[in-house]
N, C-alpha and C positions, 0 to 999 in steps of 0.2 A: 879502508880497514877491511881485511879479508880473512876468512877462515876457509879451510878446505877439508872435506871428509865425506864418508859415506852416509853417516848420520842415520843409520837404520834404527828406527824406534824414536828418534828425537827424545831421548830420555833425559833425566836430570843432569847427568854428566855432560851431555851435548848442550843442554840449555845453558849450563855454566859458561861454556866456551862461547856460545852465541851471544849471551848477555855481555861478555867481555868485549866482543866485537862492537856491539851497539854502544857501549859506554865509551870505548876508544874513539868511535866515530863522532859521538857527541862532543867529546873534549876537543877534538881537532876540527870540528866543523866539516867533516868529510862523510862520504857515503859508507854505509855498512853493507858488506857483501858476503854471502855464503856461496861457495862453490861445492856442489855435490854431484854424485855420479849415478847414472842409470845405464845399464843395470848394475847390480852389485858387482864390484870388480872381480870377486872370486868366480862369478858366473862366467867370466871371460878367461881368466888366467888358470883357474883350477876348478872347473865346474863340478868335479866330484866332491869338492870340499865346500861348495857354496851353501850357505845356510838358508833355511826358510826365513822369510822376511817378517819382521815385526811391523813394518809399515810398507804398504804398496807405494808406488811413485806418487799417486794422488794423495794418499794419506800423509806421506812425508811432506809434500808441498804445503798441505793445509797446516800441519804442525809448525813448519818453519815460518809460515806467514804469521802464526800466532805470536811468535817471539818478537816480531816487529822490525826486522831488518829491512833495509831499503831495497836490496836487489837479491834475488835468488837465481842462481845459474845452475841449470841441470845439464851437466856435461856428458855427452854420450861416451861411455867407456868402451873402447874398441881395442883390438889387438895392437893397433898402431900406437894408441895412447899408452898402453901397458908397457911399451918399450921405452917411453920417455924416462931419462934419468931425472933425478930431483932437480938438477940445475936446468935442464931443458924445459921441464914443466913450469918451473918458476919463471924462467925467462920468457917463454913463448905465450903462456896462458895468463899468468898473474901480473907480470911486469908489462909486457908489450900490449896486451889486450885490456887489462883491468887497472893498470897504473898502480900497482901495489906499492904502498908506503909502510904499512904496518901489518904484520902477519900474526894472527892469533892461532895457537895450536894447543891441543890437549897434551897431557903429560906423557902419553904413550904414542904420540903421533909418528907415522912413517909415510913419507911422500915419495912418489916416483918408483921406478923399477926396483923390485926386491925391497920396497919400503926403506930404501937407504937414506931418505931425507929425514933424519931424526933432528932433534933440537940442535945438536952441535953442527951438523952439516948445514942446516938451514940458516943458522947464525953466520956461518962462514960465507955462504952464498949471499946473504944479506949485506955483509960488509962490502962485498964486491959490487952488488947491484943496487945498493942504496935503500934498503928497507930494514926495519928492526923487527924483532921477534918477541912476542909475549907468550909465555907458557902458563896455562891454567892447570892447577893441580887437580887431582882426582877428587870427585865427590864421594865421600865415604858414608855408607849407610850400613848399620849393623855389622861393623867390623870389616867391611870390604868395599872396594871401589865399585861404583855403578858401571856396568858395561852391558852391551847388547848380548854378549855371550851368556852372562849371568842371568839376564832376564829370560832368554830362550830356555835355559835350563829349568828355571822356575815354572815356566808355562808348560814345559814338557812333563813336569811332575804334577801339574794341576794346581799349583800354588798361585792363583791369580791375585790374591790379596797382596802377597809380598812383591809380586811382579809389578803391581800397580804402584806400590811404594817407591820402587826404583824408577818407574816410568814417569811418575808424577801425575798419573791419570789411570783410569781403568783400561785394561787391554780390550781392544774391540776388533770385530770383524764386520765385513759388509757382505751381504748376499742378496740375490734376487729370489723372491718367493716363487717356487715352481710347483707343479702338480705332483702330489705324492700318492700314496696308496689309500689315503683317507682312513687309515686304520685308527689314528688318534680320535677322529670324529666319531667313529663307531664305538669307541670306548668312553665317549663323553668328554674327551680332552682334545678338541680340534687344535692342530698345530700348523704353523707356517714352516714349510720345508724350504731350507735355504740352499742355494747353489752359490758358493763363493767364486767370484769372478777370476781372481788371480791364483793359479795353481801353486805359486811360490809363497803364498801367505801361510805363516805358521798358525796351525790350529793347536789349542791347548790339549792336554791329555784327555782321553775319552772319559766321559762321566756326565753327571747331571749337575747343572750349574744354576745358581740364581743370576738372573740377567736383567738389564734394563735396555729397552728397545726403542729406537726412534724410527717412526714411519716417514714416508715421503711427505705426508701432510703435516709433519711436525709434532705428532702425538708422541708422548713419552709413556711407555707402558712397561709394567713389570712382567717378567716371564720366567718359566722353568724350562731350561734348554737341555735337550738330549743331544750329545755329541758322541757318535760312535756306533758300534754294532747294536743289533736288537736280538739278543739271544733267546728271548721267549718265543719268537716266531721263526720257525725253521726256514732257512733259505732267504731270510730278509736281508737286504743290503744295509750297510751302515748309512746313517743319515745325520744331518744337522737340522734339528727341528725344534721350534720353540712354541710352547703353549703360553699364550698371552692372557694374563689374568684380567678378568672383568672387561673383555673385549669380544665383540661379535661383529665381524665385518669381513669384507673380501679384500685380500692383499695380493692376489695373484699378479705377478709381473712387476710388483713394486720392489724397490731396493730397501732393505732394512739395515740399520746399523745396530749391532748388538754389543753391549758392554758386559764383560764378565765381572760380576760383583763378588761372587763367592762360590766355593765348592759345596755341593750338597751331599752327593754320595757317588760311589762307584756304580758302574753298570753291572747288573747281575741278572741271570735268568730267573723266572718265576714259574712255579709249578702249574699255575693256571691263570686265566685272564683275570679272575676275581682278585687274586693276590697282586697282580700288576696294577689293577685299578686302585687297590688300597694303598700301594706304594706311591702312586702318582698323586693321590689325595694328600698323602703325608709330605711329598715334595713341595706341593703348592702351599701347604700350611707353613712349611719351613721357610719358603721364600717370603711369604707375607710377614712372618715373625721377624725375619732378618731385617727387612726394611722398616718395620714398625719400631724395632729396637735401635735403628740407626747404625747397624753394623754392616761390614762388608766394604769392598773397595769403592763402591759407588758413593758411599757416604764419608769414608775416612780420607779420601784424597779428592782433588778436583775432578770434575767430570765434564767431558766435552759435550754431553747431552744437556747440560744445564742451560 
């Protein structure tokens, strides 16, 4: 029992397809298999159109593992593979190598060169090669189908709560704590400056966010995160830095995972440092109030940090 796709984000629509594969395999006493691609196919065929990633290769693998399928195949997407017709891909990859008997696809699936392998084409190929096709309908949330494109749009507007509803979990990034200018510490708000490892990873819209952070030691901490420029300080570079509430320790060199729980405010310049400190105190108070009230994406949907 096999499904094929890019699965960027492994969102609720993807999970519906993956669950269908798992159920079909259980009914037939067969293996459940997902075939996905690295890198994103558009990175190869139309790099100027390639989107920022909702999930890095590592993150996607972890999310696919959580669904509970038997086999995860990460297929290198190359120029040669991009030239495969739908029939060639099915024959050489799915039938000859993976012994395809039952193919599960989403409602808008397109396989092979120019995405010509739609439902009709795949059923015709299946009649010839001896497999059947199951189509999973779209998952509809708030009047529209869940899709990676829709989630990217929400994140690019800073709507991390709605994005989490479509993902089925809060959106997260990972970054290594690097040396900063220590300006936050001088202001009384020490921050962990993050360097995101994968340049293709999508960052939400610039702003101040309520976040939940997991350290390498397994600590779960609340934080107020700054993402973007620092207009109060002339010549300062944009940063991703998080002030961890009720934490005092050394995290340099560690990798943190940060969940975006809610939007707090836009970034704006302040007339002086005192005004900035006042705003930062208000930010931290809002973060505490949000979590105390059980609001935000980290409470309203499942969290990978639990």
